[in-house]
C-alpha positions as CSV (number, residue, x, y, z in Angstrom):
1,M,0.0,0.0,0.0
2,Y,2.9,2.4,0.7
3,C,4.1,1.9,-2.9
4,I,0.6,2.9,-4.1
5,Y,0.6,6.0,-1.9
6,Y,4.0,6.9,-3.4
7,I,2.7,6.7,-7.0
8,I,-0.3,8.9,-6.1
9,L,1.7,11.5,-4.2
10,S,4.2,11.8,-7.0
11,N,1.5,12.7,-9.4
12,I,0.0,15.4,-7.3
13,E,2.4,18.0,-8.6
14,I,1.7,17.1,-12.2
15,V,-2.1,17.3,-11.5
16,M,-1.8,20.8,-10.1
17,E,-0.2,22.1,-13.3
18,T,-2.7,20.7,-15.7
19,K,-6.1,21.8,-16.9
20,F,-9.1,20.1,-15.4
21,N,-9.7,17.7,-18.3
22,K,-6.1,16.7,-18.4
23,F,-6.3,16.1,-14.7
24,L,-9.2,13.7,-15.1
25,I,-7.4,11.8,-17.8
26,N,-4.3,11.5,-15.7
27,I,-6.3,10.3,-12.7
28,L,-8.1,7.8,-14.9
29,I,-4.8,6.5,-16.4
30,L,-3.4,6.3,-12.9
31,F,-6.2,4.2,-11.5
32,I,-6.1,1.9,-14.6
33,I,-2.5,1.3,-13.9
34,I,-3.0,0.7,-10.2
35,S,-6.0,-1.6,-10.8
36,F,-4.0,-3.6,-13.4
37,F,-0.8,-4.1,-11.3
38,F,-2.5,-4.3,-7.9
39,K,-5.7,-6.0,-8.8
40,K,-6.7,-8.3,-6.0
41,K,-7.0,-11.9,-7.1
42,S,-9.7,-14.1,-5.9
43,K,-9.1,-15.9,-2.6
44,L,-8.8,-19.2,-4.3
45,E,-6.3,-17.9,-6.8
46,N,-4.2,-16.4,-4.0
47,F,-4.4,-19.8,-2.4
48,E,-3.0,-21.5,-5.4
49,N,-0.1,-19.1,-5.9
50,V,1.8,-20.2,-2.9
51,F,5.3,-19.9,-4.4
52,L,6.3,-16.3,-4.6
53,T,8.6,-14.8,-7.4
54,N,12.1,-14.7,-5.9
55,K,13.6,-11.2,-6.0
56,L,16.7,-11.1,-3.8
57,I,18.5,-7.9,-2.9
58,K,21.3,-9.0,-5.1
59,N,20.2,-11.0,-8.1
60,E,23.8,-12.2,-8.8
61,Y,23.5,-14.3,-5.6
62,F,21.6,-17.1,-7.4
63,K,23.9,-17.0,-10.4
64,K,26.8,-17.8,-8.1
65,K,25.1,-20.0,-5.5
66,K,22.5,-22.1,-7.5
67,N,23.4,-25.4,-5.9
68,K,21.6,-28.7,-5.7
69,D,19.4,-29.5,-2.8
70,K,21.0,-31.3,0.1
71,E,19.3,-32.7,3.2
72,V,20.1,-32.8,6.9
73,I,18.7,-36.0,8.3
74,I,17.8,-36.2,12.0
75,E,15.8,-38.7,14.0
76,N,14.7,-39.7,17.5
77,N,12.7,-42.6,18.7
78,V,9.4,-41.5,17.1
79,L,10.4,-39.0,14.3
80,K,12.6,-39.1,11.3
81,L,12.9,-35.9,9.3
82,S,15.1,-34.3,6.6
83,I,15.7,-30.5,6.4
84,S,16.4,-29.1,2.9
85,T,19.3,-26.7,2.3
86,I,17.1,-25.0,-0.3
87,G,14.5,-23.0,1.6
88,G,15.5,-24.3,5.0
89,N,12.2,-26.4,5.2
90,I,11.4,-29.8,6.6
91,K,11.4,-31.7,3.3
92,N,10.3,-35.1,4.7
93,L,9.0,-36.2,8.0
94,F,7.6,-39.6,8.9
95,L,6.3,-41.2,12.2
96,K,8.2,-44.4,13.1
97,K,5.4,-46.0,15.1
98,Y,2.6,-45.8,12.5
99,K,1.8,-47.1,9.0
100,N,0.1,-45.5,6.1
101,Y,-3.0,-47.6,5.3
102,H,-3.8,-45.7,2.1
103,N,-0.5,-46.9,0.5
104,N,-0.1,-50.5,1.5
105,D,1.4,-50.1,4.9
106,E,4.2,-47.7,3.8
107,N,5.9,-45.3,6.2
108,L,3.5,-42.7,7.5
109,Y,4.7,-39.4,6.1
110,L,3.1,-36.2,7.4
111,I,5.5,-34.3,5.1
112,K,6.7,-35.9,1.9
113,D,8.8,-34.2,-0.9
114,N,8.1,-30.7,0.4
115,S,4.4,-31.2,0.9
116,S,4.6,-28.7,3.7
117,L,6.4,-25.5,3.0
118,F,7.2,-22.6,5.4
119,G,8.6,-19.4,4.0
120,L,9.1,-15.7,4.5
121,E,8.5,-12.9,2.0
122,F,10.3,-9.6,2.9
123,T,9.3,-6.1,1.6
124,N,11.7,-3.2,2.2
125,K,10.8,0.5,2.2
126,S,11.6,0.7,-1.5
127,C,8.9,-1.9,-2.1
128,K,11.4,-4.5,-3.3
129,K,10.5,-8.0,-2.4
130,F,12.3,-11.3,-1.9
131,N,11.5,-14.6,-0.2
132,T,13.2,-17.6,1.3
133,Y,11.7,-20.5,-0.7
134,E,14.7,-20.9,-3.0
135,V,17.4,-19.4,-0.8
136,E,20.3,-21.7,0.1
137,F,20.7,-22.3,3.8
138,I,24.0,-23.6,5.2
139,P,23.5,-26.0,8.1
140,K,25.4,-26.1,11.4
141,I,24.6,-29.1,13.7
142,K,25.1,-29.4,17.4
143,E,24.3,-32.4,19.6
144,D,24.1,-32.8,23.3
145,E,22.7,-35.4,25.7
146,F,19.1,-34.3,25.2
147,K,18.7,-32.7,21.7
148,Y,19.9,-31.8,18.3
149,T,20.2,-28.2,17.3
150,I,20.3,-27.4,13.5
151,N,21.0,-23.8,12.6
152,M,20.1,-23.3,9.0
153,Q,21.5,-19.9,7.9
154,A,21.1,-18.1,4.6
155,K,23.8,-15.4,4.3
156,L,22.8,-12.8,1.8
157,D,25.7,-10.3,2.4
158,N,28.1,-9.3,5.1
159,N,26.1,-9.1,8.3
160,V,22.9,-9.8,6.4
161,Y,21.4,-13.2,7.1
162,I,18.3,-15.3,7.9
163,S,18.4,-18.1,10.4
164,Y,16.0,-21.0,10.9
165,V,17.0,-22.9,14.1
166,Y,15.4,-26.3,14.6
167,V,15.7,-28.1,18.0
168,I,14.8,-31.8,17.8
169,Y,14.6,-33.5,21.2
170,K,15.8,-37.1,21.7
171,N,13.7,-40.1,22.9
172,N,9.9,-40.1,22.4
173,N,9.3,-36.4,21.6
174,Y,7.1,-35.1,18.7
175,N,7.8,-31.5,19.4
176,I,10.3,-29.4,17.5
177,D,11.3,-25.9,18.7
178,F,11.7,-23.5,15.7
179,Y,13.3,-20.1,15.9
180,I,13.5,-17.4,13.2
181,R,16.2,-14.8,13.4
182,T,17.3,-12.1,11.0
183,K,20.2,-9.6,10.9
184,G,20.5,-6.7,8.6
185,F,16.7,-6.5,8.0
186,S,15.8,-3.7,10.3
187,D,14.8,-1.4,7.4
188,L,12.1,-3.8,6.4
189,L,8.6,-2.4,5.8
190,S,6.8,-5.8,6.4
191,T,7.3,-9.5,6.5
192,N,4.8,-12.1,5.2
193,L,5.0,-15.4,7.0
194,E,3.4,-18.3,5.1
195,W,2.8,-22.0,5.8
196,N,1.3,-24.2,3.1
197,Q,0.6,-27.9,3.6
198,K,-0.9,-30.7,1.6
199,L,-2.8,-33.1,3.8
200,L,-1.6,-36.4,2.6
201,R,-4.0,-39.4,2.5
202,L,-3.1,-41.8,5.3
203,E,-6.2,-44.0,5.9
204,K,-8.2,-46.8,4.4
205,D,-11.1,-44.8,3.1
206,P,-10.3,-41.2,1.7
207,K,-14.0,-40.2,1.9
208,I,-14.2,-40.9,5.6
209,E,-10.8,-39.5,6.3
210,N,-11.6,-36.3,4.5
211,N,-14.5,-35.6,6.9
212,Y,-12.0,-35.2,9.7
213,N,-9.5,-33.0,7.9
214,Q,-9.9,-29.5,9.2
215,I,-8.0,-26.3,10.3
216,F,-8.2,-25.6,14.0
217,Y,-6.7,-22.6,15.8
218,S,-6.4,-21.0,19.2
219,I,-6.4,-17.2,19.8
220,N,-6.2,-17.3,23.6
221,K,-3.1,-18.5,25.4
222,F,-4.8,-19.0,28.8
223,K,-8.3,-20.2,28.2
224,K,-7.2,-22.9,25.8
225,K,-10.4,-22.5,23.8
226,I,-10.1,-23.6,20.2
227,N,-11.9,-22.7,17.0
228,F,-12.2,-24.3,13.6
229,L,-12.6,-23.1,10.0
230,N,-16.0,-24.2,8.8
231,P,-15.7,-24.8,5.0
232,K,-19.5,-24.9,4.7
233,K,-19.6,-21.2,5.7
234,S,-16.2,-19.9,4.3
235,L,-13.1,-21.2,2.7
236,H,-11.0,-18.6,4.5
237,K,-10.7,-17.0,7.9
238,K,-9.2,-13.9,9.3
239,A,-7.9,-13.8,12.9
240,K,-5.9,-11.7,15.4
241,N,-3.7,-12.7,18.3
242,L,-3.0,-16.2,16.9
243,Y,-1.6,-18.6,19.5
244,W,-1.4,-21.8,17.4
245,I,-2.9,-23.2,14.2
246,A,-3.3,-26.9,13.4
247,N,-3.8,-28.9,10.2
248,K,-5.8,-31.8,11.7
249,Q,-6.4,-35.1,10.1
250,Q,-8.3,-38.1,11.3
251,F,-5.6,-39.5,13.6
252,F,-2.7,-37.1,13.1
253,V,-2.0,-33.4,13.3
254,S,0.6,-30.8,12.2
255,I,0.7,-27.7,14.5
256,L,2.5,-24.5,14.4
257,L,2.6,-22.7,17.8
258,F,3.8,-19.2,18.5
259,K,5.3,-19.0,21.9
260,K,4.4,-15.3,22.0
261,P,1.0,-15.0,20.4
262,L,1.0,-12.8,17.3
263,K,-0.7,-9.7,18.6
264,D,-2.2,-7.2,16.1
265,K,-1.0,-9.1,13.1
266,K,-2.9,-9.5,9.9
267,I,-3.6,-13.3,9.7
268,I,-5.6,-15.2,7.1
269,F,-5.8,-18.9,6.4
270,F,-7.5,-21.1,3.8
271,L,-8.6,-24.7,3.4
272,K,-9.3,-26.3,0.0
273,N,-10.4,-29.7,-1.2
274,E,-8.1,-31.6,-3.5
275,N,-9.1,-34.5,-5.8
276,L,-5.6,-35.9,-6.2
277,N,-4.9,-39.6,-5.4
278,S,-2.5,-38.8,-2.6
279,I,-4.0,-35.6,-1.2
280,N,-7.2,-34.9,0.5
281,K,-7.0,-31.2,1.3
282,R,-4.6,-28.3,1.2
283,S,-4.2,-25.5,3.8
284,N,-2.5,-22.2,3.6
285,L,-1.6,-19.7,6.4
286,K,-0.5,-16.2,5.7
287,I,0.5,-13.7,8.4
288,K,1.6,-10.1,7.7
289,I,4.0,-8.5,10.2
290,I,4.4,-4.7,10.0
291,N,7.9,-3.5,11.2
292,K,6.9,-0.4,13.1
293,N,10.1,0.1,15.1
294,N,12.8,-1.0,12.7
295,K,13.4,-4.2,14.6
296,E,15.0,-7.4,13.4
297,L,12.7,-10.4,13.1
298,N,12.9,-12.6,16.2
299,L,10.2,-15.3,16.5
300,S,10.1,-18.3,18.9
301,N,7.8,-21.1,17.6
302,K,7.1,-24.7,18.1
303,W,6.1,-27.5,15.7
304,Y,4.2,-30.6,16.6
305,F,4.0,-33.4,14.1
306,G,2.4,-36.4,15.6
307,P,-0.5,-38.5,16.6
308,L,-3.8,-37.3,18.1
309,D,-3.0,-39.2,21.2
310,Y,-4.9,-37.6,24.2
311,N,-2.2,-38.4,26.7
312,I,0.6,-37.0,24.6
313,L,-1.3,-33.9,23.6
314,K,-2.3,-33.2,27.2
315,K,1.3,-33.2,28.3
316,N,2.0,-30.2,26.0
317,K,-0.2,-28.0,28.1
318,Y,-1.3,-25.8,25.2
319,G,-4.8,-27.2,24.8
320,F,-3.8,-29.5,22.0
321,E,-5.9,-32.3,23.5
322,N,-9.1,-30.4,22.5
323,L,-8.3,-31.2,18.9
324,I,-9.6,-34.7,19.5
325,Q,-13.3,-34.6,18.4
326,F,-14.9,-36.5,21.2
327,G,-18.3,-35.2,20.3
328,G,-20.8,-32.4,21.2
329,V,-21.3,-30.7,24.5
330,V,-22.5,-33.8,26.4
331,G,-20.8,-36.4,24.3
332,K,-17.2,-35.0,24.7
333,Y,-17.5,-35.2,28.5
334,I,-18.9,-38.7,28.5
335,N,-16.2,-39.9,26.1
336,R,-13.3,-38.1,27.8
337,Y,-14.1,-38.8,31.4
338,V,-16.0,-42.1,31.2
339,F,-15.2,-44.2,28.1
340,F,-11.6,-43.0,27.6
341,Y,-10.9,-43.4,31.3
342,L,-12.4,-46.9,31.3
343,F,-10.6,-47.8,28.1
344,S,-7.2,-46.6,29.4
345,I,-7.6,-48.8,32.5
346,L,-8.5,-51.9,30.4
347,E,-5.7,-51.1,27.9
348,K,-3.2,-51.8,30.7
349,T,-4.2,-55.4,30.7
350,N,-2.5,-55.8,27.3
351,L,-5.5,-57.8,26.0
352,N,-6.5,-57.7,22.3
353,Y,-8.3,-54.5,21.6
354,G,-11.4,-56.3,20.5
355,L,-11.6,-58.0,23.9
356,I,-11.1,-54.6,25.6
357,I,-14.1,-53.3,23.8
358,I,-16.1,-56.3,24.8
359,L,-15.0,-55.9,28.5
360,M,-15.8,-52.2,28.3
361,T,-19.3,-53.0,27.0
362,I,-19.9,-55.5,29.8
363,I,-18.8,-53.0,32.5
364,V,-21.0,-50.3,31.1
365,K,-24.0,-52.7,30.9
366,L,-23.4,-53.8,34.5
367,I,-23.4,-50.2,35.7
368,I,-26.8,-49.5,34.1
369,L,-28.1,-53.0,34.8
370,P,-30.6,-51.9,37.6
371,I,-32.2,-49.5,35.2
372,T,-32.3,-52.0,32.3
373,Y,-33.7,-54.7,34.6
374,N,-36.3,-52.4,36.0
375,Q,-37.3,-51.3,32.5
376,Y,-38.0,-54.9,31.5
377,K,-39.9,-55.5,34.8
378,L,-42.2,-52.6,34.3
379,N,-42.7,-53.5,30.6
380,S,-43.8,-57.0,31.7
381,I,-46.2,-55.6,34.3
382,I,-47.9,-53.2,31.9
383,E,-48.0,-56.1,29.3
384,M,-50.0,-58.2,31.9
385,F,-52.4,-55.3,32.6
386,R,-53.0,-54.5,28.9
387,T,-53.5,-58.2,28.1
388,S,-56.2,-58.7,30.8
389,F,-57.8,-55.2,30.6
390,D,-59.8,-55.8,27.4
391,D,-62.5,-53.6,28.8
392,I,-61.4,-51.0,31.3
393,N,-65.1,-50.3,32.2
394,H,-65.3,-53.7,34.0
395,Y,-62.8,-52.5,36.6
396,K,-63.2,-50.3,39.6
397,L,-61.9,-46.8,39.8
398,T,-59.1,-48.0,42.2
399,N,-57.8,-50.3,39.4
400,K,-57.9,-47.4,37.0
401,Q,-55.9,-45.3,39.4
402,S,-53.4,-48.1,39.9
403,L,-53.0,-48.4,36.1
404,I,-52.5,-44.6,35.9
405,K,-49.8,-44.7,38.6
406,L,-48.1,-47.6,36.9
407,D,-48.1,-45.8,33.6
408,K,-46.5,-42.8,35.3
409,K,-43.8,-45.0,36.9
410,I,-43.1,-46.7,33.5
411,L,-42.9,-43.3,31.9
412,M,-40.4,-41.9,34.5
413,N,-38.3,-45.1,34.2
414,S,-38.3,-44.9,30.4
415,I,-37.2,-41.2,30.6
416,L,-34.4,-42.1,33.0
417,Y,-33.4,-45.0,30.7
418,A,-33.4,-42.7,27.7
419,I,-31.4,-40.0,29.5
420,I,-28.6,-42.6,30.2
421,Q,-28.8,-44.7,27.0
422,I,-29.2,-42.0,24.3
423,P,-26.1,-39.9,25.2
424,I,-24.1,-43.1,25.5
425,F,-25.3,-44.3,22.1
426,Y,-24.4,-41.1,20.3
427,S,-21.2,-40.5,22.2
428,L,-19.8,-43.7,20.9
429,F,-20.2,-42.5,17.3
430,H,-17.4,-40.0,18.0
431,F,-15.4,-42.2,20.3
432,F,-14.3,-45.2,18.2
433,P,-13.6,-43.5,14.8
434,T,-11.2,-41.0,16.5
435,L,-9.4,-43.2,19.0
436,I,-5.9,-43.7,17.6
437,N,-5.3,-46.5,20.1
438,L,-7.6,-48.7,17.9
439,R,-6.0,-47.6,14.6
440,G,-4.8,-50.7,12.8
441,K,-5.7,-53.0,15.6
442,S,-7.3,-56.3,14.5
443,F,-9.8,-58.7,16.1
444,L,-11.0,-62.0,14.5
445,W,-11.7,-61.1,10.9
446,I,-11.6,-57.3,11.5
447,D,-8.3,-55.8,10.4
448,N,-8.8,-52.2,11.7
449,L,-11.2,-51.4,14.5
450,T,-11.5,-47.8,13.6
451,Y,-12.8,-48.6,10.1
452,Y,-15.5,-50.9,8.8
453,D,-14.8,-54.6,8.4
454,S,-15.2,-56.0,4.9
455,I,-15.9,-59.7,4.0
456,L,-16.7,-58.9,0.4
457,N,-15.8,-56.0,-1.9
458,F,-17.7,-54.9,-5.0
459,K,-16.4,-53.3,-8.1
460,F,-19.4,-51.0,-8.0
461,K,-21.0,-48.8,-5.3
462,I,-24.5,-49.3,-4.0
463,P,-26.1,-45.9,-3.0
464,I,-26.0,-45.3,0.7
465,Y,-24.8,-48.9,1.4
466,G,-21.3,-48.7,-0.2
467,N,-19.0,-51.0,-2.1
468,H,-18.5,-53.8,0.5
469,I,-20.4,-56.1,2.9
470,S,-19.7,-55.7,6.6
471,L,-20.3,-58.8,8.6
472,L,-20.3,-57.0,11.9
473,T,-23.1,-54.7,10.9
474,I,-25.1,-57.7,9.6
475,L,-24.7,-59.4,13.0
476,Y,-25.6,-56.2,14.8
477,S,-28.8,-55.8,12.7
478,I,-29.8,-59.5,13.4
479,S,-29.2,-59.0,17.1
480,L,-31.4,-55.8,17.0
481,L,-34.1,-57.7,15.2
482,I,-34.1,-60.5,17.8
483,L,-34.2,-58.0,20.6
484,R,-37.2,-56.1,19.1
485,K,-39.0,-59.3,18.4
486,I,-38.8,-60.7,21.9
487,N,-39.4,-57.4,23.6
488,N,-42.4,-56.3,21.4
489,S,-44.1,-59.5,20.4
490,K,-47.3,-58.8,22.3
491,Y,-47.8,-55.3,20.9
492,Q,-46.4,-55.2,17.5
493,T,-49.2,-54.3,15.2
494,N,-47.2,-54.9,12.1
495,N,-44.4,-57.4,12.4
496,N,-43.1,-56.5,8.9
497,S,-42.1,-53.1,10.2
498,I,-39.4,-54.7,12.4
499,Y,-37.8,-56.3,9.3
500,I,-38.1,-53.2,7.2
501,M,-36.5,-51.0,10.0
502,S,-33.6,-53.6,10.3
503,I,-32.9,-53.4,6.6
504,I,-33.0,-49.6,6.6
505,I,-30.6,-49.5,9.6
506,L,-28.3,-52.0,7.8
507,L,-28.1,-49.7,4.7
508,F,-27.0,-46.7,6.7
509,I,-24.5,-48.2,9.1
510,N,-22.4,-50.2,6.7
511,N,-19.5,-47.7,6.5
512,Y,-19.1,-46.9,10.3
513,S,-16.3,-48.0,12.6
514,S,-16.2,-51.8,13.3
515,G,-15.2,-51.0,17.0
516,L,-18.5,-49.1,17.3
517,Y,-20.7,-51.9,16.1
518,L,-18.7,-54.5,18.0
519,Y,-19.8,-52.5,21.1
520,Y,-23.4,-52.3,19.9
521,L,-23.5,-56.0,19.0
522,I,-22.2,-57.1,22.5
523,S,-24.6,-54.6,24.1
524,N,-27.6,-56.2,22.3
525,I,-26.5,-59.7,23.2
526,I,-26.3,-58.7,26.8
527,N,-29.8,-57.1,26.6
528,I,-31.2,-60.3,25.1
529,I,-29.6,-62.4,27.9
530,I,-31.0,-60.1,30.6
531,Y,-34.5,-60.2,29.0
532,I,-34.5,-64.0,28.7
533,Y,-33.2,-64.4,32.3
534,Y,-35.9,-62.1,33.6
535,K,-38.7,-64.0,31.7
536,K,-37.5,-67.2,33.2
537,N,-37.6,-65.8,36.7
538,L,-41.0,-64.1,36.6
């Protein structure tokens, strides 16, 4: 904008010396030139043009220094990454403890072949621009007992340089400290900080995975409240006082945290769908920093590249654990403080994860057993009343009142049963598909408890149902059918409706997590056993 003001001001003197018509012509020409060179592109076009034209202070720098890309390779127990000497970026990064299920169990790369790019674009007071994407950085590596320190420095002139400093901690640490330092840049007008990442496909079903890919961000260091970019409302978002921003996938996340929140900075970020085989979505973050006091750039940041593991994220103390989508207002508390706590205890038994889900189901059913048993008892009593009360007029008023009281008792018990059962039912929809502990874990014929099981795949897709047959959802539908039949045999006016509903349910649930329907199947089997036991002991 300062460059535009300069052009306008430089024309004021000319304007004052001309006649009115000549003045209008000059103004018109001026605005045409400005609109041509400074025309705002659409947000999506800006999103696509991630790589800026490189204009260094000294153009001969590239003529002398145009070298091939080299990589600095560093690893600890959980991460292995390479840092490129061209641009100073993390070129490749994979997680050692996980596999990519989209590409036949290959290494799980969160960054591959520069799929994540971080760069700076500088503008000086003469409106000249240059960026760091193609600048050569010379690495210096230090190692001590706890960490590796890699100082990537791009020297542009004597006492003029840019430094990216990466600190990779040893052992089981997914955090990378990241510092940006400049020298000889105090006369800058502004700096644009940009992070662009392609969200690589990592899971079995790209369509399901894509539903979880999202940008989350935090603008409050102390409240730890997080927000997300809703693509249904807008593909971009403006924010102030950014604390951290995350490119979240179904089970993994890439986070950039600013140790000192960026106050009063112009920040905008985008999210765009991609139809490429290896990419689901692409995100872009742009931050404009105005240099008001002729200061050097000095930013302290932190990267987190790792799993959406609640216990690991909680240890960071930045509110990262809230990235795990445990559900809505009620569901997230049930999942976090009941199901996840119970699951964590059972996980210590080192049993198969399918058995852990079965044990968890049994424990939950035992906890609510008194309510379930009482519900069956009251249903049986009212069944007896309704069977014998063919004509209510034959009975005295006291019997009518007894029936009314009983109906009220049944109603209250049904409400209580629903209050407990319905939140549990819907909470589990968010629990199993987001629990990384179950990712890739097998049980019987199920190869991955976070995704649907498949006993037969089609070469075509059936609307709603999908392109496969899930045995677990068939077993669940059969158990639900049996439960409804034995529980409603006296009152079902149309027995066909039970079969129709079971078929409809089967159509809609074929693509959900197998862990979820393993829980529901065992829950139904337990309910059938309880009902049969009660009937025998009437």
